C-alpha positions as CSV (number, residue, x, y, z in Angstrom):
1,X,-24.4,9.1,-25.4
2,X,-27.3,11.1,-26.8
3,X,-27.2,12.8,-30.2
4,X,-27.1,16.2,-28.5
5,X,-24.1,15.2,-26.4
6,X,-22.4,13.7,-29.5
7,X,-22.8,16.9,-31.4
8,X,-21.2,18.8,-28.5
9,X,-18.2,16.5,-28.3
10,X,-15.2,17.7,-30.3
11,X,-13.4,15.5,-32.8
12,X,-10.7,13.4,-31.3
13,X,-7.1,14.8,-31.6
14,X,-5.3,12.5,-34.1
15,X,-2.0,13.2,-32.2
16,X,-3.4,12.2,-28.8
17,X,-1.5,8.9,-28.5
18,X,1.8,10.5,-29.4
19,X,1.1,13.2,-26.8
20,X,0.5,10.5,-24.2
21,X,4.0,9.3,-24.7
22,X,5.5,12.7,-23.8
23,X,3.0,13.3,-20.9
24,X,3.8,9.9,-19.5
25,X,7.6,10.6,-19.8
26,X,7.2,13.8,-17.9
27,X,5.1,12.1,-15.2
28,X,7.8,9.4,-14.9
29,X,10.4,12.1,-14.4
30,X,8.5,13.8,-11.6
31,X,7.7,10.6,-9.8
32,X,11.2,9.3,-10.2
33,X,12.6,12.4,-8.6
34,X,10.5,11.9,-5.5
35,X,12.5,8.7,-4.5
36,X,15.7,8.9,-6.5
37,X,17.1,11.7,-4.3
38,X,16.5,9.7,-1.2
39,X,19.0,7.1,-2.3
40,X,21.6,9.8,-3.2
41,X,21.1,11.9,0.0
42,X,23.8,10.3,2.2
43,X,26.5,10.8,-0.5
44,X,25.3,14.4,-1.4
45,X,25.3,15.3,2.3
46,X,28.9,14.2,2.8
47,X,30.2,16.0,-0.4
48,X,28.4,19.3,0.3
49,X,29.0,19.4,4.0
50,X,25.3,19.5,4.9
51,X,24.7,19.0,8.6
52,X,22.5,16.2,10.0
53,X,20.1,18.8,11.3
54,X,19.7,20.3,7.8
55,X,19.8,17.2,5.6
56,X,16.0,16.8,5.8
57,X,15.7,20.1,4.0
58,X,16.9,18.5,0.8
59,X,13.6,16.6,0.8
60,X,11.5,19.2,2.7
61,X,12.4,22.1,0.4
62,X,11.0,20.2,-2.6
63,X,7.9,19.0,-0.7
64,X,7.0,22.5,0.6
65,X,7.3,24.2,-2.8
66,X,5.5,21.3,-4.7
67,X,2.7,20.8,-2.1
68,X,2.2,24.5,-1.5
69,X,2.1,25.7,-5.1
70,X,0.0,22.8,-6.7
71,X,-3.3,24.6,-6.7
72,X,-1.7,27.8,-8.0
73,X,0.1,25.7,-10.7
74,X,-3.2,24.0,-11.7
75,X,-5.0,27.3,-12.1
76,X,-2.1,28.8,-14.1
77,X,-2.4,25.8,-16.4
78,X,-6.1,26.5,-16.9
79,X,-5.3,30.2,-17.7
80,X,-2.1,29.9,-19.8
81,X,-3.1,26.8,-21.6
82,X,-2.0,23.3,-20.4
83,X,0.4,22.8,-23.2
84,X,2.2,26.1,-22.4
85,X,2.3,25.3,-18.7
86,X,3.5,21.8,-19.4
87,X,6.4,22.9,-21.5
88,X,7.4,25.8,-19.2
89,X,7.3,23.3,-16.2
90,X,9.5,20.8,-18.1
91,X,12.1,23.5,-19.0
92,X,12.1,24.9,-15.5
93,X,12.4,21.5,-13.9
94,X,15.4,20.7,-16.2
95,X,17.2,23.9,-15.3
96,X,16.6,23.4,-11.6
97,X,17.9,19.8,-11.9
98,X,21.0,21.1,-13.6
99,X,21.5,23.5,-10.7
100,X,21.1,20.7,-8.2
101,X,23.6,18.5,-10.0
102,X,26.1,21.3,-10.1
103,X,25.5,22.4,-6.5
104,X,28.7,23.4,-4.6
105,X,27.2,23.9,-1.2
106,X,24.1,23.6,1.0
107,X,22.4,26.8,-0.1
108,X,22.7,26.0,-3.8
109,X,21.3,22.5,-3.3
110,X,18.3,23.7,-1.2
111,X,17.5,26.4,-3.7
112,X,17.6,23.9,-6.6
113,X,15.3,21.6,-4.7
114,X,12.8,24.4,-4.0
115,X,12.9,25.4,-7.7
116,X,12.3,21.8,-8.7
117,X,9.2,21.7,-6.5
118,X,7.9,24.9,-7.9
119,X,8.2,23.9,-11.5
120,X,6.9,20.4,-10.6
121,X,3.8,22.1,-9.2
122,X,3.2,23.6,-12.6
123,X,4.0,20.5,-14.6
124,X,2.1,17.8,-12.7
125,X,-1.4,19.2,-12.9
126,X,-0.8,20.3,-16.5
127,X,0.1,16.7,-17.4
128,X,-3.0,15.2,-15.8
129,X,-5.4,17.8,-17.1
130,X,-4.1,17.4,-20.6
131,X,-5.2,13.8,-20.5
132,X,-8.5,14.9,-19.2
133,X,-9.3,17.2,-22.1
134,X,-7.6,15.2,-24.9
135,X,-9.1,11.8,-24.2
136,X,-12.8,12.0,-24.4
137,X,-13.9,8.5,-25.5
138,X,-14.5,6.3,-22.5
139,X,-12.5,3.3,-23.8
140,X,-9.6,5.4,-24.9
141,X,-9.7,7.3,-21.7
142,X,-9.5,4.1,-19.8
143,X,-6.3,3.0,-21.7
144,X,-4.7,6.4,-21.4
145,X,-5.3,6.7,-17.6
146,X,-4.3,3.0,-17.2
147,X,-0.8,3.9,-18.5
148,X,-0.7,7.1,-16.5
149,X,-1.8,5.4,-13.3
150,X,0.8,2.6,-13.7
151,X,3.6,5.2,-14.0
152,X,2.2,7.3,-11.1
153,X,2.1,4.2,-9.0
154,X,5.2,2.4,-10.0
155,X,7.6,5.2,-10.9
156,X,8.7,5.7,-7.2
157,X,10.0,2.1,-7.1
158,X,11.8,2.6,-10.4
159,X,13.4,5.6,-8.8
160,X,14.9,3.4,-6.1
161,X,16.5,1.2,-8.7
162,X,17.8,4.0,-10.9
163,X,18.9,6.0,-7.8
164,X,20.8,2.9,-6.6
165,X,22.6,2.4,-9.9
166,X,23.5,6.0,-10.4
167,X,24.8,6.5,-6.8
168,X,26.6,3.2,-6.6
169,X,28.3,3.2,-10.1
170,X,28.5,6.9,-11.1
171,X,27.9,9.8,-8.7
172,X,25.0,11.3,-6.7
173,X,25.0,14.3,-9.1
174,X,23.6,12.1,-11.8
175,X,20.4,11.6,-9.9
176,X,19.8,15.2,-10.8
177,X,21.4,15.3,-14.3
178,X,19.3,12.3,-15.4
179,X,16.2,14.5,-15.4
180,X,17.6,16.8,-18.1
181,X,17.3,14.3,-21.1
182,X,13.8,13.3,-19.9
183,X,12.7,16.9,-19.7
184,X,14.2,17.9,-23.1
185,X,12.6,15.0,-25.0
186,X,9.2,15.5,-23.3
187,X,9.2,19.3,-23.9
188,X,10.2,19.1,-27.6
189,X,7.8,16.3,-28.2
190,X,4.9,18.0,-26.4
191,X,5.5,21.3,-28.2
192,X,5.3,19.4,-31.6
193,X,2.3,17.1,-31.0
194,X,0.0,18.4,-28.3
195,X,-3.1,20.3,-29.5
196,X,-5.4,21.5,-26.8
197,X,-9.2,21.5,-27.5
198,X,-10.5,25.0,-28.3
199,X,-12.4,26.8,-25.6
200,X,-10.9,24.9,-22.7
201,X,-9.0,27.8,-21.1
202,X,-10.2,29.7,-18.0
203,X,-10.1,33.4,-18.8
204,X,-11.2,34.6,-15.3
205,X,-8.9,36.9,-13.3
206,X,-6.6,35.2,-10.9
207,X,-7.8,34.9,-7.3
208,X,-4.8,36.4,-5.5
209,X,-6.2,36.1,-1.9
210,X,-6.9,32.4,-2.7
211,X,-3.4,31.9,-4.0
212,X,-1.8,33.4,-0.9
213,X,-4.1,31.6,1.6
214,X,-3.9,28.1,-0.1
215,X,-0.1,28.3,-0.6
216,X,0.7,29.4,2.9
217,X,-1.9,27.0,4.4
218,X,-0.6,24.0,2.5
219,X,3.1,24.9,3.2
220,X,2.3,25.1,6.9
221,X,0.5,21.8,6.8
222,X,3.2,19.9,5.0
223,X,5.9,21.5,7.1
224,X,4.0,20.7,10.3
225,X,4.0,17.0,9.4
226,X,7.6,17.1,8.3
227,X,8.7,18.7,11.5
228,X,6.6,16.3,13.6
229,X,8.7,13.5,12.3
230,X,12.0,15.0,13.5
231,X,11.0,17.2,16.5
232,X,7.9,15.4,17.8
233,X,4.2,16.1,17.7
234,X,4.2,18.2,20.9
235,X,7.0,20.5,19.7
236,X,5.9,24.2,19.9
237,X,6.7,25.0,16.3
238,X,4.9,21.8,15.1
239,X,1.7,22.7,17.0
240,X,2.0,26.3,15.7
241,X,2.2,25.1,12.1
242,X,-0.9,22.9,12.5
243,X,-2.9,25.7,14.1
244,X,-1.8,28.2,11.4
245,X,-2.6,25.7,8.6
246,X,-6.1,25.1,10.0
247,X,-6.8,28.9,10.2
248,X,-5.3,29.6,6.8
249,X,-7.2,26.8,5.0
250,X,-10.4,27.7,6.8
251,X,-10.0,31.3,5.6
252,X,-9.2,29.9,2.1
253,X,-12.5,28.0,2.0
254,X,-14.4,31.1,3.2
255,X,-12.8,33.3,0.5
256,X,-13.5,30.7,-2.2
257,X,-17.2,30.6,-1.3
258,X,-17.4,34.4,-1.7
259,X,-15.2,35.5,-4.6
260,X,-16.5,35.6,-8.2
261,X,-13.6,33.7,-9.8
262,X,-12.2,31.4,-7.1
263,X,-8.8,29.6,-7.4
264,X,-10.5,26.4,-6.4
265,X,-14.3,26.4,-7.1
266,X,-15.9,24.5,-4.2
267,X,-18.0,22.6,-6.7
268,X,-14.8,20.8,-7.8
269,X,-14.0,19.8,-4.2
270,X,-17.5,19.0,-2.9
271,X,-18.9,16.8,-5.7
272,X,-19.1,13.5,-3.9
273,X,-17.3,11.4,-6.6
274,X,-14.3,13.7,-6.8
275,X,-14.3,14.2,-3.0
276,X,-14.3,10.5,-2.6
277,X,-11.3,10.1,-4.9
278,X,-9.3,12.9,-3.2
279,X,-9.9,11.5,0.2
280,X,-9.4,7.7,-0.5
281,X,-6.4,8.4,-2.6
282,X,-4.8,10.6,0.0
283,X,-5.3,8.0,2.7
284,X,-3.9,5.2,0.4
285,X,-0.8,7.3,-0.2
286,X,-0.2,7.6,3.5
287,X,0.1,3.8,3.8
288,X,2.2,3.5,0.6
289,X,4.8,6.2,1.6
290,X,5.2,4.6,5.0
291,X,5.7,1.2,3.3
292,X,8.4,2.4,0.9
293,X,10.3,3.9,3.9
294,X,10.1,0.8,6.1
295,X,10.8,-1.8,3.4
296,X,13.8,0.2,2.2
297,X,15.3,0.3,5.7
298,X,14.4,-3.3,6.4
299,X,16.1,-4.6,3.3
300,X,19.2,-2.4,3.6
301,X,19.7,-2.2,7.4
302,X,18.3,-5.5,8.6
303,X,18.9,-7.8,5.5
304,X,22.0,-6.0,4.4
305,X,20.9,-5.4,0.7
306,X,22.9,-2.9,-1.4
307,X,21.0,0.1,-2.8
308,X,20.8,-1.6,-6.3
309,X,19.6,-4.9,-4.8
310,X,17.0,-3.0,-2.8
311,X,15.8,-1.3,-5.9
312,X,15.4,-4.6,-7.7
313,X,13.6,-6.0,-4.6
314,X,10.8,-3.6,-5.4
315,X,10.3,-4.9,-8.9
316,X,7.4,-7.2,-8.0
317,X,5.4,-4.2,-6.8
318,X,6.1,-2.4,-10.1
319,X,5.0,-5.4,-12.1
320,X,1.8,-5.7,-10.0
321,X,1.0,-2.0,-10.4
322,X,1.5,-2.1,-14.2
323,X,-0.6,-5.3,-14.4
324,X,-3.4,-3.9,-12.1
325,X,-3.5,-0.6,-13.9
326,X,-3.3,-1.6,-17.6
327,X,-4.7,-5.2,-17.6
328,X,-7.4,-5.0,-14.8
329,X,-8.3,-1.4,-14.3
330,X,-8.2,-0.2,-17.9
331,X,-10.0,-3.3,-19.2
332,X,-12.8,-3.2,-16.6
333,X,-13.2,0.5,-16.3
334,X,-15.7,0.8,-19.1
335,X,-17.6,-2.3,-17.8
336,X,-18.0,-1.7,-14.1
337,X,-18.5,1.4,-11.9
338,X,-15.3,2.9,-10.6
339,X,-16.1,2.1,-6.9
340,X,-16.1,-1.6,-7.8
341,X,-12.5,-1.2,-8.9
342,X,-11.2,1.2,-6.3
343,X,-12.9,-0.4,-3.2
344,X,-11.7,-4.0,-3.9
345,X,-8.3,-2.6,-5.2
346,X,-7.6,-0.9,-1.9
347,X,-8.7,-4.1,-0.1
348,X,-6.3,-6.3,-2.1
349,X,-3.5,-3.8,-1.3
350,X,-4.5,-4.0,2.4
351,X,-4.2,-7.8,2.2
352,X,-0.7,-7.4,0.9
353,X,0.0,-5.0,3.7
354,X,-1.4,-7.4,6.2
355,X,1.1,-10.1,5.1
356,X,3.9,-7.6,6.0
357,X,2.7,-7.3,9.6
358,X,4.3,-10.8,9.9
359,X,7.8,-9.3,9.2
360,X,10.6,-10.7,11.4
361,X,14.4,-10.3,11.3
362,X,14.8,-13.6,9.4
363,X,11.7,-13.4,7.1
364,X,12.1,-14.9,3.7
365,X,11.9,-12.5,0.7
366,X,10.4,-15.1,-1.7
367,X,7.9,-16.5,0.9
368,X,6.7,-13.2,2.5
369,X,7.9,-10.0,0.9
370,X,7.5,-11.0,-2.7
371,X,3.8,-12.1,-2.5
372,X,3.0,-9.1,-0.3
373,X,4.4,-6.7,-2.9
374,X,2.5,-8.4,-5.8
375,X,-0.8,-8.0,-3.9
376,X,0.1,-4.4,-3.0
377,X,1.0,-3.6,-6.6
378,X,-2.1,-5.3,-8.1
379,X,-4.4,-3.6,-5.7
380,X,-3.0,-0.2,-5.9
381,X,-2.7,-0.3,-9.7
382,X,-6.3,-1.4,-10.1
383,X,-7.5,1.4,-7.7
384,X,-5.2,4.2,-8.9
385,X,-6.2,3.9,-12.6
386,X,-10.0,4.7,-12.2
387,X,-9.1,7.2,-9.4
388,X,-6.9,9.3,-11.8
389,X,-9.6,9.3,-14.4
390,X,-12.4,10.0,-11.9
391,X,-10.5,13.0,-10.4
392,X,-11.6,15.0,-13.5
393,X,-15.0,13.4,-13.7
394,X,-17.6,15.8,-15.0
395,X,-15.4,18.8,-14.5
396,X,-15.9,22.0,-16.6
397,X,-12.9,21.9,-19.0
398,X,-11.8,25.4,-17.7
399,X,-11.4,23.8,-14.2
400,X,-9.5,20.7,-15.4
401,X,-6.1,22.0,-14.2
402,X,-7.2,22.8,-10.7
403,X,-9.1,19.5,-10.4
404,X,-6.0,17.7,-11.4
405,X,-3.9,19.7,-9.0
406,X,-6.2,18.4,-6.2
407,X,-5.2,14.9,-7.0
408,X,-1.5,15.8,-6.6
409,X,-2.2,17.8,-3.5
410,X,-4.0,14.9,-1.8
411,X,-1.0,12.6,-2.8
412,X,1.6,15.2,-1.6
413,X,-0.2,15.8,1.8
414,X,-0.8,12.1,2.1
415,X,2.9,11.4,1.6
416,X,3.9,14.0,4.2
417,X,1.4,12.6,6.7
418,X,2.4,9.0,6.0
419,X,6.1,9.6,6.5
420,X,5.6,11.5,9.7
421,X,2.7,9.5,11.3
422,X,3.9,6.0,10.5
423,X,7.5,6.8,11.3
424,X,6.5,8.1,14.7
425,X,4.4,5.0,15.4
426,X,7.4,2.8,14.4
427,X,9.8,4.7,16.5
428,X,7.5,4.5,19.6
429,X,7.1,0.7,19.1
430,X,10.8,0.3,18.7
431,X,11.6,2.2,21.9
432,X,8.9,0.3,23.9
433,X,10.4,-3.0,22.7
434,X,13.9,-2.0,23.8
435,X,12.6,-0.8,27.2
436,X,10.8,-4.2,27.7
437,X,14.1,-6.0,26.9
438,X,16.4,-3.7,28.8
439,X,17.9,-6.6,30.7
440,X,19.0,-8.4,27.5
441,X,20.5,-5.2,26.2
442,X,22.5,-4.7,29.5
443,X,24.1,-8.1,29.0
444,X,26.1,-6.8,26.0
445,X,27.7,-9.0,23.3
446,X,26.5,-10.0,19.8
447,X,22.9,-10.4,21.2
448,X,22.6,-6.6,21.4
449,X,22.8,-6.2,17.7
450,X,20.1,-8.9,17.2
451,X,17.9,-7.2,19.8
452,X,18.3,-3.8,18.0
453,X,17.3,-5.4,14.7
454,X,14.3,-7.1,16.4
455,X,13.2,-3.8,17.9
456,X,13.5,-2.1,14.6
457,X,11.4,-4.8,12.8
458,X,8.8,-4.7,15.7
459,X,8.4,-1.0,15.1
460,X,7.9,-1.5,11.3
461,X,5.3,-4.2,11.9
462,X,3.4,-2.0,14.4
463,X,3.3,0.9,11.9
464,X,2.3,-1.5,9.1
465,X,-0.8,-2.6,11.1
466,X,-1.9,1.1,11.1
467,X,-1.3,1.1,7.3
468,X,-3.6,-1.9,6.9
469,X,-6.3,0.0,8.8
470,X,-5.8,3.1,6.6
471,X,-6.2,1.1,3.4
472,X,-9.4,-0.5,4.7
473,X,-10.7,3.1,5.4
474,X,-9.7,4.0,1.8
475,X,-11.7,1.1,0.5
476,X,-14.8,1.9,2.6
477,X,-14.7,5.6,1.5
478,X,-14.4,4.6,-2.1
479,X,-17.3,2.2,-1.9
480,X,-19.5,4.7,0.1
481,X,-18.8,8.1,-1.5
482,X,-18.2,7.2,-5.1
483,X,-21.6,6.5,-6.8
484,X,-21.1,7.2,-10.5
485,X,-21.8,4.5,-13.0
486,X,-19.4,3.1,-15.5
487,X,-18.4,5.6,-18.3
488,X,-21.1,5.6,-21.0
489,X,-23.8,4.3,-18.7
490,X,-26.5,6.2,-17.0
491,X,-26.4,7.1,-13.3
492,X,-25.6,9.9,-11.0
493,X,-23.7,12.8,-12.6
494,X,-21.7,15.6,-11.0
495,X,-23.7,18.4,-9.5
496,X,-23.5,21.9,-10.9
497,X,-25.2,24.6,-12.8
498,X,-26.9,24.1,-16.2
499,X,-24.0,25.9,-17.9
500,X,-21.4,23.8,-16.2
501,X,-23.3,20.6,-17.0
502,X,-23.3,21.5,-20.7
503,X,-19.6,22.0,-20.6
504,X,-19.0,18.6,-19.0
505,X,-20.1,16.6,-22.0
506,X,-16.8,16.7,-23.9
507,X,-14.9,15.6,-20.9
508,X,-16.5,12.3,-20.1
509,X,-19.7,10.6,-21.4
510,X,-22.4,9.5,-19.0
């Protein structure tokens, strides 16, 4: 770093590592909630009398609010201050969780889930952007994002374990109530120790047309994929949602290119390194969400695992993610360019996914599933860590919140696409297998149950092949688009105006 750059960089916040504890705790809560409710859903549906047709809305209400409001939440964090947005998001999430745990009917449950999503959309980008503006030293930044990346990657699997325990031994309501102590501790701790750098707020007026167009466009997109999973891709409403989303998001881009103070400055989106992160990360999440779904069903339905045992079966993936993020990604991030961590990381994860294409009804957990999960975890942990850091690469501090929101948006949209697309592929392959073996099914007897299990596994394997291809595409995109050098070294920097470039220096050194 030059002397000029060093003079521009603010002194490091002495409380930054304490702040990381509470930011990581909040991130864990949000990621846990994404999977913990899935485990509790069957019990909650029975207790609250939710119909089969409406049960998906317990998941969808959260996804729509969270995915639709992320960009708005990121910009609010930039305007209010990330600490304020972070604490308000935590308090709101806790109150919504209490409402969900106390739900006495379908309407109260769905309202609580939508509120959780709305406050999560404020909380998630505030958390990531706080790291971006508080950790400015390259080595410290690598460690901080290593911890954050491990939690972001492995928290979903922890949710399966915790959800299984709470549902099996307590009550489904505790999958909501468990968020409250997390939120209280994180909010109190954050309020006491977080100190935002001066001058990092965005004082520009809020882009109302941008808020409306981005929110409605993203809601239509997420709902389109969610509906495609249940009603089919050719369903009239599904197609309408996709068309509406395309029109609304195209209008959003047009508005953002014209207005003086855009919600999402296009420079944030179009800089090749950040664009490469958003695209490769979104694709990788498509494959991961599909995998969680298929492995959960495989272990519980085909292998007969209990919810708790299923959760523990995901532990190797968590261990791999933590190792990849903190021991490989964080240690190498200051020594090699990010693309040389992300590209190979996605390839290693693809190799783990490739092993799972060999799934059969009688497959051995230690011989096949365990090594596949370790490779997946190592690869994803290694790739996620620099991706999280690079997402705010060279960003004007006043845009850190909305840049962070784009990471969450790519993950949220990727998750919706992954669940719908891969589930459709699996269902089609299962149906085709049963059609090809119709004569065996007509014979009846115990063989029918085995045939159904074989058809189910055939569907999973077919979808996992697609997931392998998607991870290879993620790797190629990361290696092709991302061209920045290692932090602290020379090389290409983000494009922008002279004023913007001057503001970049405190965020990450080049």
